[in-house]
C-alpha positions as CSV (number, residue, x, y, z in Angstrom):
1,M,122.7,-83.8,136.7
2,K,122.1,-81.4,139.6
3,K,124.1,-83.6,141.9
4,Y,127.0,-83.4,139.5
5,T,126.7,-79.7,139.4
6,N,126.7,-79.4,143.1
7,I,129.9,-81.6,143.3
8,F,131.6,-79.3,140.8
9,L,130.6,-76.3,142.9
10,L,132.2,-77.9,146.0
11,I,135.3,-78.7,144.0
12,S,135.5,-75.0,143.1
13,L,135.1,-74.0,146.7
14,L,137.7,-76.5,147.9
15,A,140.1,-74.9,145.4
16,S,139.3,-71.4,146.4
17,S,139.5,-72.0,150.1
18,S,143.0,-73.3,149.8
19,S,145.9,-71.0,150.1
20,L,149.4,-70.9,149.3
21,Y,149.5,-69.0,152.5
22,G,152.1,-69.1,155.2
23,Q,151.4,-71.5,158.0
24,G,154.6,-70.1,159.3
25,C,157.5,-67.7,158.7
26,I,157.8,-68.6,155.0
27,A,156.2,-65.5,153.7
28,V,153.7,-66.9,151.2
29,R,150.6,-64.8,150.6
30,N,147.1,-65.8,149.4
31,L,147.9,-67.4,146.0
32,T,144.5,-68.7,145.4
33,P,141.9,-66.4,143.9
34,G,138.2,-66.5,145.0
35,V,135.7,-69.0,143.8
36,T,135.6,-69.2,140.0
37,A,132.6,-70.1,137.9
38,T,132.0,-71.2,134.3
39,N,128.4,-71.7,133.1
40,N,126.2,-71.1,130.1
41,D,124.6,-68.0,131.6
42,P,126.4,-64.8,130.5
43,G,126.4,-62.1,133.0
44,T,126.3,-64.4,136.1
45,W,128.0,-63.1,139.2
46,Q,129.4,-65.1,142.1
47,F,130.8,-63.7,145.4
48,S,132.8,-65.4,148.1
49,T,134.4,-64.6,151.5
50,N,137.2,-66.7,153.0
51,Y,138.6,-66.4,156.5
52,R,141.9,-68.1,157.3
53,Y,143.9,-68.4,160.6
54,F,147.0,-70.2,161.7
55,K,149.5,-70.0,164.5
56,S,153.2,-70.7,163.7
57,Y,155.5,-71.4,166.5
58,K,157.6,-74.6,165.8
59,H,161.0,-73.9,164.3
60,F,162.6,-76.1,161.6
61,I,166.0,-76.2,159.9
62,G,165.5,-78.3,156.9
63,T,163.0,-81.0,158.1
64,D,164.6,-81.1,161.6
65,E,162.4,-79.5,164.3
66,Q,164.3,-77.3,166.8
67,T,162.3,-78.4,169.8
68,Q,164.6,-76.5,172.2
69,R,163.2,-73.2,170.9
70,V,159.8,-73.9,172.4
71,Q,161.3,-75.4,175.5
72,Q,163.4,-72.3,176.1
73,G,160.7,-69.9,175.1
74,T,162.9,-68.3,172.4
75,N,160.6,-69.3,169.6
76,V,158.8,-66.8,167.4
77,I,155.0,-67.0,167.5
78,N,152.8,-65.6,164.7
79,H,149.1,-65.3,164.8
80,D,148.0,-64.8,161.2
81,N,144.5,-63.7,160.2
82,S,143.2,-63.0,156.7
83,L,139.8,-62.1,155.2
84,I,139.7,-62.6,151.4
85,F,136.8,-61.2,149.3
86,G,136.3,-62.7,145.8
87,A,134.0,-61.7,142.9
88,N,133.7,-63.7,139.7
89,Y,131.9,-62.9,136.4
90,T,130.9,-65.4,133.8
91,L,131.2,-64.0,130.2
92,N,130.1,-67.2,128.4
93,S,130.5,-71.0,128.6
94,R,134.3,-70.8,128.1
95,W,135.5,-67.6,129.7
96,S,135.1,-66.1,133.2
97,F,137.0,-63.5,135.2
98,G,137.7,-63.0,138.9
99,V,139.3,-60.6,141.4
100,S,140.5,-61.4,144.9
101,I,141.0,-58.7,147.6
102,P,142.8,-59.8,150.9
103,L,142.7,-57.9,154.2
104,L,145.3,-59.0,156.7
105,Y,145.9,-58.8,160.4
106,I,149.1,-60.5,161.8
107,E,150.7,-60.4,165.2
108,R,154.2,-61.6,166.0
109,S,155.8,-62.1,169.4
110,S,159.5,-62.7,169.9
111,L,162.5,-62.1,172.1
112,Y,165.4,-61.8,169.6
113,E,163.8,-58.8,167.8
114,H,163.6,-56.8,171.0
115,Y,166.0,-57.3,174.0
116,G,167.4,-60.4,172.5
117,N,166.9,-64.0,173.7
118,G,168.9,-63.4,176.9
119,T,171.4,-65.3,179.0
120,P,170.3,-68.0,179.7
121,P,168.1,-68.3,176.6
122,G,164.6,-67.3,177.2
123,S,165.3,-65.0,180.2
124,N,164.4,-61.8,178.4
125,P,160.7,-60.6,178.1
126,R,158.6,-61.3,175.0
127,F,157.1,-58.4,173.0
128,T,154.7,-58.1,170.1
129,T,154.7,-56.4,166.7
130,H,151.9,-56.5,164.2
131,S,150.8,-55.5,160.7
132,Q,147.4,-54.9,159.1
133,G,145.7,-53.7,156.0
134,L,145.2,-54.4,152.3
135,G,147.2,-57.2,150.8
136,D,148.2,-57.8,147.1
137,I,145.1,-57.9,144.9
138,R,144.9,-60.6,142.2
139,V,143.0,-60.4,138.9
140,M,142.4,-63.6,136.9
141,G,141.0,-64.9,133.7
142,Y,139.8,-68.5,133.3
143,Y,139.3,-70.6,130.2
144,S,137.3,-73.9,130.3
145,A,139.4,-76.2,128.2
146,L,137.3,-79.3,129.0
147,N,133.7,-79.3,130.1
148,T,131.6,-82.5,130.2
149,S,129.3,-84.1,132.7
150,K,132.1,-86.3,133.9
151,M,135.3,-84.3,133.4
152,R,136.4,-80.7,133.6
153,L,139.6,-78.8,133.1
154,Q,140.0,-75.1,133.6
155,L,143.1,-73.0,133.0
156,G,143.8,-69.7,134.6
157,L,146.1,-66.8,133.8
158,G,146.3,-63.6,135.8
159,I,148.3,-60.9,137.6
160,K,149.1,-60.1,141.2
161,L,149.3,-56.4,141.8
162,P,151.6,-54.8,144.4
163,T,148.8,-53.1,146.3
164,G,149.9,-54.4,149.8
165,N,152.3,-52.4,152.0
166,Y,155.7,-54.1,151.7
167,S,157.5,-51.8,154.2
168,Y,155.1,-51.9,157.1
169,R,156.6,-50.6,160.4
170,D,155.8,-51.0,164.0
171,Y,157.6,-50.3,167.4
172,F,160.2,-52.6,168.8
173,H,161.4,-52.6,172.4
174,K,165.1,-51.8,172.8
175,Q,167.3,-51.2,175.9
176,G,168.9,-47.8,176.2
177,S,172.4,-47.2,177.5
178,Q,171.1,-47.0,181.0
179,G,169.0,-50.1,180.7
180,E,165.8,-48.1,180.1
181,D,163.1,-49.4,177.7
182,M,163.0,-47.6,174.4
183,L,160.4,-47.8,171.6
184,V,162.1,-47.9,168.2
185,L,160.1,-47.7,164.9
186,G,161.3,-50.3,162.5
187,V,160.3,-52.6,159.6
188,V,158.4,-55.7,160.8
189,D,159.5,-59.2,159.8
190,Q,158.9,-60.3,156.2
191,S,156.3,-62.8,157.2
192,L,154.1,-59.9,158.5
193,Q,154.3,-57.7,155.4
194,P,150.9,-57.4,153.7
195,G,152.6,-57.3,150.3
196,D,155.9,-58.1,148.6
197,G,156.3,-55.2,146.2
198,G,156.3,-57.3,143.1
199,T,154.0,-57.4,140.0
200,A,153.6,-61.1,139.3
201,A,152.1,-63.5,136.7
202,I,150.0,-66.4,137.9
203,V,149.2,-69.6,136.0
204,D,146.9,-72.2,137.5
205,F,144.7,-75.2,136.6
206,N,141.7,-77.0,138.2
207,F,140.8,-80.5,137.1
208,S,137.9,-82.7,138.3
209,R,136.7,-86.2,137.3
210,M,133.4,-87.8,138.3
211,L,133.9,-91.5,139.3
212,S,130.3,-92.2,140.2
213,H,127.1,-90.5,141.3
214,A,128.7,-89.5,144.6
215,W,132.5,-89.9,144.2
216,S,134.9,-87.5,142.3
217,L,138.6,-86.8,142.1
218,Y,140.1,-83.3,142.1
219,S,143.5,-81.8,141.3
220,N,144.6,-78.2,141.1
221,G,147.8,-76.3,141.2
222,S,149.3,-72.8,140.8
223,Y,152.6,-71.1,140.2
224,M,153.3,-67.4,140.7
225,F,156.2,-65.9,138.7
226,N,157.6,-62.9,140.7
227,P,160.5,-61.6,138.5
228,R,161.4,-58.6,140.7
229,N,164.7,-59.2,142.5
230,T,164.5,-57.3,145.8
231,N,162.0,-54.6,146.9
232,G,164.5,-52.1,148.4
233,V,163.2,-52.5,152.0
234,L,166.0,-53.1,154.5
235,R,165.3,-55.6,157.3
236,S,165.4,-54.5,160.9
237,A,167.7,-57.5,161.7
238,S,171.4,-57.2,161.3
239,P,172.7,-57.5,157.7
240,G,174.5,-60.6,156.5
241,T,177.8,-60.8,154.7
242,V,176.3,-61.3,151.3
243,P,175.4,-58.4,149.0
244,L,171.8,-57.4,149.2
245,S,171.2,-59.9,152.0
246,N,169.6,-57.2,154.2
247,E,166.9,-56.4,151.6
248,F,163.6,-58.3,151.3
249,S,163.6,-60.7,148.4
250,V,160.5,-60.9,146.1
251,A,159.8,-64.6,145.8
252,D,157.9,-67.0,143.5
253,Q,155.2,-69.2,145.1
254,F,153.8,-72.6,144.2
255,F,150.9,-74.9,145.2
256,A,149.5,-78.3,144.2
257,R,146.8,-80.6,145.5
258,L,145.2,-84.0,144.8
259,G,142.3,-85.7,146.5
260,A,138.8,-87.2,146.4
261,Q,135.3,-86.1,147.4
262,Y,132.1,-87.8,148.4
263,Q,128.7,-86.3,148.4
264,R,125.9,-87.3,150.8
265,G,122.8,-85.2,150.5
266,S,123.7,-81.5,150.9
267,F,127.1,-82.4,152.4
268,V,130.4,-83.0,150.6
269,F,133.3,-84.6,152.4
270,A,136.8,-84.3,150.9
271,L,140.3,-85.7,151.8
272,G,143.5,-85.0,149.9
273,G,147.1,-84.0,150.1
274,R,148.8,-80.7,149.2
275,I,152.2,-79.1,148.9
276,E,152.8,-75.4,149.0
277,G,155.8,-73.1,149.5
278,I,158.3,-70.8,147.9
279,P,161.5,-71.8,146.1
280,A,165.0,-70.7,147.0
281,R,165.4,-69.3,143.5
282,D,162.9,-67.8,141.2
283,A,162.1,-69.2,137.8
284,I,162.6,-65.8,136.2
285,G,165.1,-63.1,137.3
286,K,167.5,-62.9,140.2
287,S,167.0,-64.2,143.7
288,D,169.1,-62.0,145.9
289,G,168.0,-60.6,149.2
290,F,166.5,-62.3,152.2
291,R,163.7,-64.9,152.0
292,R,162.7,-68.0,153.9
293,P,162.2,-70.6,151.3
294,G,160.6,-74.0,152.0
295,Y,157.5,-76.0,151.7
296,I,154.7,-77.8,153.7
297,I,153.2,-81.1,152.8
298,S,149.8,-81.4,154.4
299,G,146.8,-83.8,154.7
300,E,143.6,-81.8,154.1
301,P,140.2,-82.9,155.3
302,S,137.3,-80.7,154.2
303,I,133.5,-80.5,154.6
304,F,131.0,-78.4,152.7
305,Y,127.2,-77.7,153.0
306,T,125.0,-76.4,150.2
307,K,121.5,-74.8,150.5
308,G,120.1,-73.1,147.4
309,N,122.6,-70.6,146.1
310,H,124.6,-70.6,149.4
311,V,127.6,-72.7,150.2
312,V,129.6,-72.9,153.4
313,G,132.8,-74.8,153.7
314,L,135.6,-75.7,156.1
315,N,139.0,-77.1,155.3
316,V,141.9,-77.7,157.7
317,P,145.2,-78.6,156.2
318,I,147.3,-80.5,158.8
319,A,151.1,-80.3,158.4
320,I,152.9,-83.7,157.8
321,V,156.2,-82.5,156.4
322,R,157.7,-79.0,157.1
323,N,161.0,-78.1,155.4
324,R,162.9,-74.8,155.6
325,T,165.3,-75.1,152.7
326,K,168.5,-73.0,152.2
327,N,168.2,-69.6,150.6
328,T,170.8,-67.9,148.5
329,I,172.4,-66.2,151.5
330,D,172.8,-69.6,153.3
331,T,174.4,-71.0,150.2
332,E,176.8,-68.1,149.7
333,Q,177.8,-67.9,153.3
334,T,178.5,-71.6,153.3
335,I,180.9,-71.1,150.4
336,Q,182.5,-68.0,151.9
337,T,183.1,-69.5,155.4
338,G,183.5,-73.1,154.7
339,T,181.0,-73.8,157.4
340,D,177.5,-75.1,156.7
341,K,174.9,-72.3,157.1
342,H,171.2,-73.0,157.2
343,G,168.6,-70.6,158.5
344,D,165.4,-71.6,160.3
345,A,161.7,-70.8,160.0
346,A,158.7,-71.2,162.3
347,F,155.8,-73.3,161.0
348,A,152.2,-74.0,162.1
349,D,150.7,-77.4,162.8
350,Y,147.5,-76.6,160.8
351,L,145.5,-73.9,159.0
352,I,141.8,-73.2,159.5
353,S,140.0,-71.9,156.4
354,V,136.2,-71.1,156.4
355,T,134.5,-70.1,153.1
356,Y,131.1,-68.7,152.2
357,A,129.9,-68.3,148.6
358,F,126.7,-66.9,147.0
359,R,125.6,-67.0,143.4
360,L,123.3,-64.3,142.0
361,T,121.0,-66.8,140.2
362,K,118.1,-69.0,141.3
363,K,119.9,-71.9,140.0
364,I,123.5,-73.0,140.7
365,A,125.0,-73.4,137.3
366,N,128.1,-75.4,136.5
367,P,130.8,-73.7,138.6
368,F,134.4,-74.6,138.3
369,G,137.4,-73.7,140.5
370,T,140.9,-72.7,140.3
371,A,144.0,-73.7,142.2
372,S,145.7,-72.9,145.2
373,N,149.0,-71.7,151.8
374,P,154.0,-71.4,154.7
375,V,155.7,-70.0,156.8
376,K,156.6,-67.2,159.2
């Protein structure tokens, strides 16, 4: 039974260390809460820390990679770091609650946002902007709908609070009338913003099924409903021709995963597939403003190690399909001009996610995870 318990703990960690989180210019932010736990010991606490990093630099229009951007040196490069602290409290065998607090540091280098790409393309210098600080905090409640030694299903409902700065500013390099370098304070790209300005509802699930003493299947998913239309922040880039196209859109987010795990001693090895991203249109409310919708389909190998009440895990989603879909501005401009319009986004090749969790009990009791990383 202890082996089953440890496998469920690792399934929980796999879920928590995932992220509907960027891997590129698609501005998705930390959809997954921290490790969740459900057991028979009221008053049990569990704490987790998750570090995530990716570098996005390959541009896509739809699923077509714009290889010339890297060759010319006109591509955007984002280095995205996040540290996410989670705390979970078990009320009873059915109910538990969690909070997730992200801290972000993101750097972005580009040509077009400063002097421009140049003629020929890539001839101008590259400069860097950044953002840092508290992201959007999430508070979740979880209900254990199914809890047996072989099968578990947990449902989650929560809220994302607009605690992150959604109008972060940094200095851009611009050329003056005499060709001199000028520093101009402006709003950084949407993919760098620590928050989005919206109060959102989150629904998720986490399912696990034991196949044998060592093998298990897992599946989890999450959707964030962000009903606010735009957040009132104007982009530093030139406005488009569509109303509200120069304001940041407040977008929904989605995530789903399916895979298998194998336990060998204190180690658990997992392999699965996942899809994550933001839709072009929200499920609730309007979808005006600027967003980079799209999705990433990844293969996800993971490894975890347990020792007493401590667990350390590593998972590395590797991108298989990257798709920057059309946003509402692309669609409206295509109708207005009669010419097909389709913006691009830069994606990462992979995401690195490292998780540590600790339970304030001498015994690891039946933990259970929740669901749910695209693009700069």
